N, C-alpha and C positions, 0 to 999 in steps of 0.2 A: 482471752490468751490466743484465740483462733483469730480473732480480728486484727491482730499483730503481726501474725504468721503469713495469712492467707496474702495481703497484697504483695509481699517481695515474691511468693510465688507467681502470682498471674503476672507480675514484671518480668520474672526471670522466662516464663513461658513466651510471652509476648516477643522479648528479646531473642530467644531461639529462633521462633517464627521467621522473625524479621531476617536474622542472620542466612536461615536458610532459604529463604524467598530472593535475598539479595543475591547469593551466591549463584540461584538459579538462574535469575536475572541476567546476572553478567554472562554464564555460560550460555544462554540462550543469544545473547547479542552476539557474542563472537561466532555462534554457531551460524547466525543470520549471513556474515560477512565470509564465512570460511568454507562452511559444507556446501552450499550451490556452485561456488568457484571451482571446488574438487571435481564436479560433474563432468565426464568427459564420454561422448557419444560418438564412435566411427572418426574419431579424430577431430570432433567439433568441440568445443571449448570458448570458456569467455573470451579468452584471449584472441581468438580468430573468428568468432560468430559473424561479426560484421563483413569481414571479407567473403566468408561462406555464404552468407545470404546474397551479397550483390553478386557474386559468381551464379549462384544457384537461379537470382531472379533474371540475369542476361540470358540463361538457358532457357527459361520459361516464359520469358517474352518473345524470344526469337523462334520458339517451337511453334506456338500459335496452337497448343494444344490445352486442354482443360485441366489434365492431371500433372500436380507436381512433378517435376524430374527428382531423381533420387537424391542429389545431393540439397536441393531446398528441402525436401521431404525430410531428411536427415537433420537440416538447420532448425527446421520448425519444430521436431520433434523435441530435440535439444531443450530449445527455448521454452517448450512446454513444461518438462521437467524440471528445470531451472528454476521458472515461476511457481510451479507448484510447490516444491521444497522450501523456498522462500515464504510462500503463504502458510504453508503448515507451522514454519520456527515462528513467524509473525503472530499466527492466533495463540501459539503456548506463550508468546512473550507478552502479548497482550493480557491474557489471563493471569500472568503472572506478577504483571504491575497492577491488575484489579484488587487480587489476593495481598498484595504486598500494601497497597493503599489503606484496604480494609482492615490490616493489623495495623498499619502507622495511625489510623484514624482511633481506633480503641485505645491503643497504646497512650497517644497525645491526650487522651482526656483521662485515664488511668493517673499520669504522670503530671495532671494540670496544676498541683500542688507541692510536686516532690521535684528535687533536684535530679538532674541528669536528663533533660530533655534534648541536649544535644545530641544525644545515641541516636537519636531517631532522624537527625538533619539529612545526614548523608542520603539513607535510604529514601527521605522524602524529596529529595533533588532527584534522585534516581527515577523514582515514579513520575516526577512531573515531566521528565524527559524521556522516559522511555515508553509512557502511555501514549502519548501523541504520535511519535514513532511508530510503535507497533502497530497504531489504527493505520497510519498512512500507508505502513509497507504491507499490511492485511490486503487493504482494498487494490492498492497498485498492482500486487502481485495475483490476486484473484482475478483480476481484469487481464493481465498478461499471459494468465493459465486459460483462462477463458477464450481468448482471441490471440495467440502467440503470433502469428503470420502477420496480423495488423500492428502487432507491437512491434516487429521488427520492421515496419516500413521506414520510420525515421531514419534508420541507418543507409537508405537508398541514397541520399543527398551528401552522405560523408563517405570520406576515403576517396577510392578512384585507382587507377591503373589497369594493366591489362586483365582482360577476362570480366571485369566488372560491369555494372550497368550502366555506368554515365555516359556511354554514347548512346544509351536506348532514351534518357532522360527527357530529350526534347520531345519524341515521339510521344512517349507517356503522358508528357503536359499536354500534349495538343489532344490527345484522348479524352484526358480526363475532363479537359476544358468542354468539349463538344458531349460529352456523356450526359443522358444514354442515347440522345437522337442520333450521333453520329456513329460510324463504322469503328469498331474498337475489339480489339484484342480478347479473347477469353481470361488470360491474365488479368486484366483490368476489371472485368465484370466480379471475378475473385478478391482481386484488392478493395473494391467498393463495397463489396459484400461484407467483408470481413471488417474492414475499416467502420462500418455502420454497427456491427455486434460489439466491436471494442468500446464503441462511446454509449453505446445501448448498456453495456455491462455497467460502466462507470456510472452512467447516471441511476441506474437501479440501485447500486452500492451506496451512493452518494446518498440517495432518498431515504435507505435504511439506516444509514448512519444521521441523518438529521432527525429523524423521528426518534431514535433511541435516544438520542442525546436530549431533545425533547422532553421526553419521559424522564431523564435522569436530571435535568434542570427542575421540574417539577417535584420530583422527590425531594431534591435537596433545599429547595426554597419551602417546602412544608416543614423540613427537617429544621430548619432555619427560625422560622416562626414558634417554633414550640421549644427552642433552646434559648437559656436564657444566660450561659456562661458567656463572657464579652469575647474571649478570644477564638471559642468556638462559633459564635455568631460572625465574626469578622471573616474565618476562614471558610465557612459555607457561604456567605456572601460572595466572596471571589471564584469560589467554586463554581457557584450560579453564572457568575460574569463571564467568566472562562467558558465554560460550557455551551452557554448561550451562544457565543462569538463564534465558537469552533461548529456550533450547529448551522449558525448562518452562513459560514463560508462552505459547508456542505450543501447546502440548500441551493448556493449560487452555482457550484459544480454541477450540481445537478441537473439546474435548468440549462446551462452551458453546453450539456453533453446531451441532452435531449434534442437541442437545437443542432449539434453535429451529427448525430445519429438520423434525423429527420432529413438532413441534407449530407450525406456522407461523401459524394463528389465534390462539393465546394470545399469541404474540410480537408478532403486528400490533397486537392489543388493547392490550398493554402500551405499545407505540409509541404509538397513538393518546391514551393516557391520559397521556403526557409521559415515558414509560420509553425505552428503548433498550438 
């Protein structure tokens, strides 16, 4: 009698966990886009951060000093908090996606010979989309929080108008081209140093991701070898191929950013010329 009653209880529990985790994932996804955009600090927000940064950089470059002027310091501080909040939400979203994936995997094995498998399709699609999204969001925002000044540098070449740094860009490009041998502003030293940190952080994060995903590949492949159910073997083989591909991409990103961190002036020059 218990063998007839227990499976429905297991299925109901798995369905309840799937529903709760799916709802949490949706709320975290909404928070990823909405909460950081609600941050405002001393008049700086997402809508004007680019203009505020360019104005601050114009003052910083013309000052010839080492310390950030107040407006630029405020802008960089806002950008740090913006990325910090998004990194935290991304971490929670990634953890939720992993938990949801584990629940769906167990549920799919329990329902292998039962009807109702379509009930896990929508959460499964959600996991396959949210997992990579949360991972990229976590890496990008940890990088941005670690080097917020450098992460704002792409905004130098956008926008324009009175009070912006556009008039100083030719001089910045000339000094970057001669760096470190030529005469250069203290602001440029700050730009190059933070740009090196920016790429070094991404190189380290991408390496960690590549190693972690390689470990996941090994675990999935071992499970694939001891699994006999046809559908499970196919799913595991697809998971191994996908994970290995993402690990390869992460490794390429790591190598590219090691090169940029080793030669930050060249990378900054490419950025100012419209590359990235």
